[in-house]
N, C-alpha and C positions, 0 to 999 in steps of 0.2 A: 793752351799748354802744348808744347811739342815734346813727344816721347820718342826716344831712339831705342829700339830693341836689338841687342846683339844676339845673333843666332835666331833672327826673326822668322826664318823660313822653316825652322824645326817645329816639332809638335808643341812643345811648351811655349815657344815664342809666339806661335800663332794663337794659342789659348790666351796668352796675355793680351795680344792685340784684339782678340774678340771681346775681352773684358773692357778694353779701353775705348773702342769705337762707339760703345753705347753711352759714354759719358759726354755730356754737353760741353764740359770745360776742356776736353781734348780736341785740339784743332788739327793735329797732324801726328801720324804714327809712322815712323820710318823704320823699315825692316832691313837691318844690316846683316849680310850673310856672305859666305864664300860663294854661294850660288844665288845670284840675284834674278833668276828666271821666275817671273810671277806665275808661270804655269803650275808650279808646285804649291801654290797657295789654295786655301779653301775658297769656294765660290764667293762666300760673303765678304771675304777680304779682297778678292780680286775686283769686286764690283764697288767697293766702298771708296768714296772720294778722299777719305782721310789717309788712305794707305799709299805709301810709295816704297820703293826698294832701292838699295844701293849695295854694291859689292864691297866687302871689307875683309880684312884679315884681323881677327880678334886678338892675335898675338903680336901685332905690330902697333905698339902704343903710340909711337910718334906720328905715324900716318893717321891713326884713328883720332888723335887729338885734333888734327886739322879738319877731319870729316865732321866730328861732333860740333866743332866751333862753327863751321860753315852751315851746318844744319840748324843752328840756333836751337839746339835741344835744351830742354829744361831738366829732364830726367833721363838717365840711361838705365835700361833693365837688361842685365846680362843673363841670357838663357843658354849660352854656348859652353858646352863641356868639351874636353875635361877642364874643370874649373882650376885644377892645380896649375895650369898654364894660363888660361884665359883671365881668371879673376885678377891676379896681380897686374897683368898688362892693361886690362880695361880700367881698373882703378887708377893706374898711372895716367891713362888718357883722360879720365874724368878730372883728376887733380889738375892736369895741365890745362884743360878747358874750363875748369871751375864749374862743373856740372854734377849735380847729385846723382848717386849711384845706388841701384838696388840689384840684388841677384837672388837666384833660387838655389844657391849652392848647398848641397847636402854632404859635402866632403870634409871630414874632420881635419885632414891634413892641410887642406887649403885654408880653413879658418884659423888653425894654429899658426900657419905661416903668415897670414895677414896680421894677426895680433902681434907677432914677433918682429914684423918688418917696420921700416920707417913710414909706411903708408898711412898709418893712423895719424901720426903727427903731421904728415904732409896734408892730409885731408882737413885736419883741424885748421892748419894755417891757411888753407885755401878757402875755408869757410863752407865746406860741403859735407853732406852726410854720405857715409858709406854703409849702407844697410845690407848685411849679408844674411842669407838663409830665410828669404821671405816667400817660401812655397807652402807646401802642406806639412811636410816633416823634413827639415825644420820649417817653422813659420806658424801655421795655424795652431799646431799643438803646443808650441812655446807659449803662445798668447792665451790659450786655454789654461795651461798650467799657471801662468802669471795671474790670470783672472781668479782662479781658485786660491792661489797664495795670498792675494790681496784680501780675501774674505776670512782668512784664518789668522789667529794670533801667533802661531808658530807652524812652520812647514818643515817636515822631516824628510819626506820621500816623494819623488816624482818618477813614475814609470811611464814610458812612452812606447806604445806598441803599434806596429803597422804590418799590413800585408798588401802585396801587389800581385795582381793576376799576370801571369807570364805573357798573355796576349797584349798587355799594355806597354811592354818594353819595346820601344821602337828605336832603331838606330844603333850603331856600334858603340857610341859613347855610353848609352844607357846600359848596355850589356856589360861593357868593361867595368863600369862603376859597380854594378850589381855583384860581380865577382870580387872586386877589390875590397869592398867594404866588409867582407867576411874573412879576409885573409890576413894572417899575421896578427900583430898586437894592435888592439883598438881601444879607445878610451871609454871608461865608465867611471862615474863618480861614486865611490863606495866608502861608507863610514867616514865621510868628511875629507876624503883624499881622492885625487885623480889617480886612477890605476889603469894600467894597460893589460887587458886580458886577451886570451886567445879568441879570435873571431870564430863564430860558429859554435861556441860553447854556451853554457848556461841555458840549456833547453827548458822551455816552459810552455805548457799548453794554456792558451788564452781564448776565451769565448768572445766572438764578435757577433753583431746582429746578422740575421739572415740577409742575403743568402750565403754568407761566408762561414758561419758556424765556428766550431772549435778548430784552432790552428796551432801547429807546433812551431814556436818561435825560438830564436837564439840571438845572442849578442851580435849587434851590427855596429859598424863604425860611422856614427853621425856626430854632428858638432855639439849637441845639447849638453853633454857632460862637461864641455869646455865653457859654455856660455851661461847656462841657467844659474850655476852657483855664483856668477859675477853679479847677478841682478836680483836674486832672491836670497836674502840673508838667512843664515841658519840651516840651510839645506845640508842633509847628511848623505843623501843618496839620489843619484840620477842615473837611471838605466834606460837603454834603448835596445829594444828587441824587435826583430822583424823576420819576414820570410817572403820568398817568391812562390806564389801558388802555381801548381802544375796545370797543364792544359785541361785536365778533367775536372778542375774546380771552376767556380763562377768567374767570368771575365770582369772582375770588379776589384776595387781596392778598399781598404779600411784603415781607420785610425782609432786608437783608444788611448785615453789619457787618464791615469790614476794618480791622484795627489792625496797624500796622507799628512795630517797634522793635528793641531789642537785649536779649539775655540772655547773660551771660558771654562777651561779645565776638562772639557769633553774631547774624546778622540773622534776625529772627523775624517771620513774618506769620501772624496769627490771623484766622480767618474764621468767621462764624456766619451761618446762613441759616434763615429761618422762612417758612412759607406757611400761610395760613388766612384767616378772615373778619375784615374790618376792625373791625366792631362788637365782637365778642368779644375781639379782640386789643387793643382800646383799653380796654374796660371791666374786663377781668380784672386788669391791672396796678394800676389804681386801687383795686379791691377788696382786693387783696393789701396795698397800702400802708395801707389803713384798718385791717386786722387788725394789721399791724406797729406802726402808730401806737398802737393801743389796748393793745398788749402792751408799750409803752414802748421799742420798738426804733428809734424815730426821735426822738432826744432834742433835735435841733437846734431853736433858736428863731430867728425871723425868716424872711426870704425865702431859699429854697434850692431847687436843682434836685435831681433824684433821685440823681445821682452824687455829690452833696455831703453826703448824709445817710443813705443806705440801704446796708446791707451787701449787695453785689451777689450774693454766694453764697447768702445766705439768701433773697433775692428770687427768684433763678433756680431754686433748689430748690423753692420754693412754686409757681412758674410751671409747672415740669415736673409737680409733683404734681397740678396741675389740668389736665393733659392736653396741655400745649404740647410740641411737638417742635422741638428746636434742633439743626440739623446743624452740627457743628463740625469744622474742620480746622486744623492747625498745620504750617507749613512752616518749616524751620530751614536756613539757609545758613551753614555754619561759617566762621569767620574764616580767610582764606588763611594758610597756613603761611609764616613769615618766610623 
């Protein structure tokens, strides 16, 4: 299988590539970027025979269509921000070349624009999958939430929490996005309705595993309030809160997923926690999705989020096999006796 990574020279693109070159079924990984100088690659990638580079403009859909066709790519992974401009262009290129698409987009405005655009229909007609949000948040935490939802009779609430160490923000696109997702009105799914709240409000102190500890979080603009209610029936609440940790805190990132619902009349709260590096945590899920797509395990066509097309148990098994540690707890409160 040949994989083309848009933004392949960046931190996340290289993490995806590192996850792919270990897979026997991957024969070639092409890194497309505005800067095609291999000197910027990590040593393991520069020395690997599966890796090649090509100069591209991620916003030039017409030219990119020809490049993808010539590369005989089977899957395109878009890691190039800002996704507000690159995602529509790269999806159009994939539709034109009839090549499946995956991205790590965490921009709610981009996801809303994609769902409202003709690209969903165009992808269906082209017979391709457009999988958006296949990183850590969104991505891994969507599938953890879906896994818990599948074990419950009814799901009422999903809370998604994250922290990122400031040292892990690399490049102007990451910084720009970090500021933008807390500014203006951002989506949260509250009491069965999509609401737009003021970014940076809704402060809540949340405990993460060490070395992160207790962190003060606030509402941030991510896509899950738009996507999770599409694929988990009965949801009443989806909130996303996060923060950037200052330099005097640990240089690590963390995810926490809390799902509340019912099973056999009892109130159930399921919790998952992860701590690690942001780059690897974002790149590995996309690499796993590439393998699943190549194996025919993501049969959906058109625009879809991870929780709408990926078996969460298969994904989480692969994630653990690649070294991820997920700390899970379940609290059950029995229904009071009559």
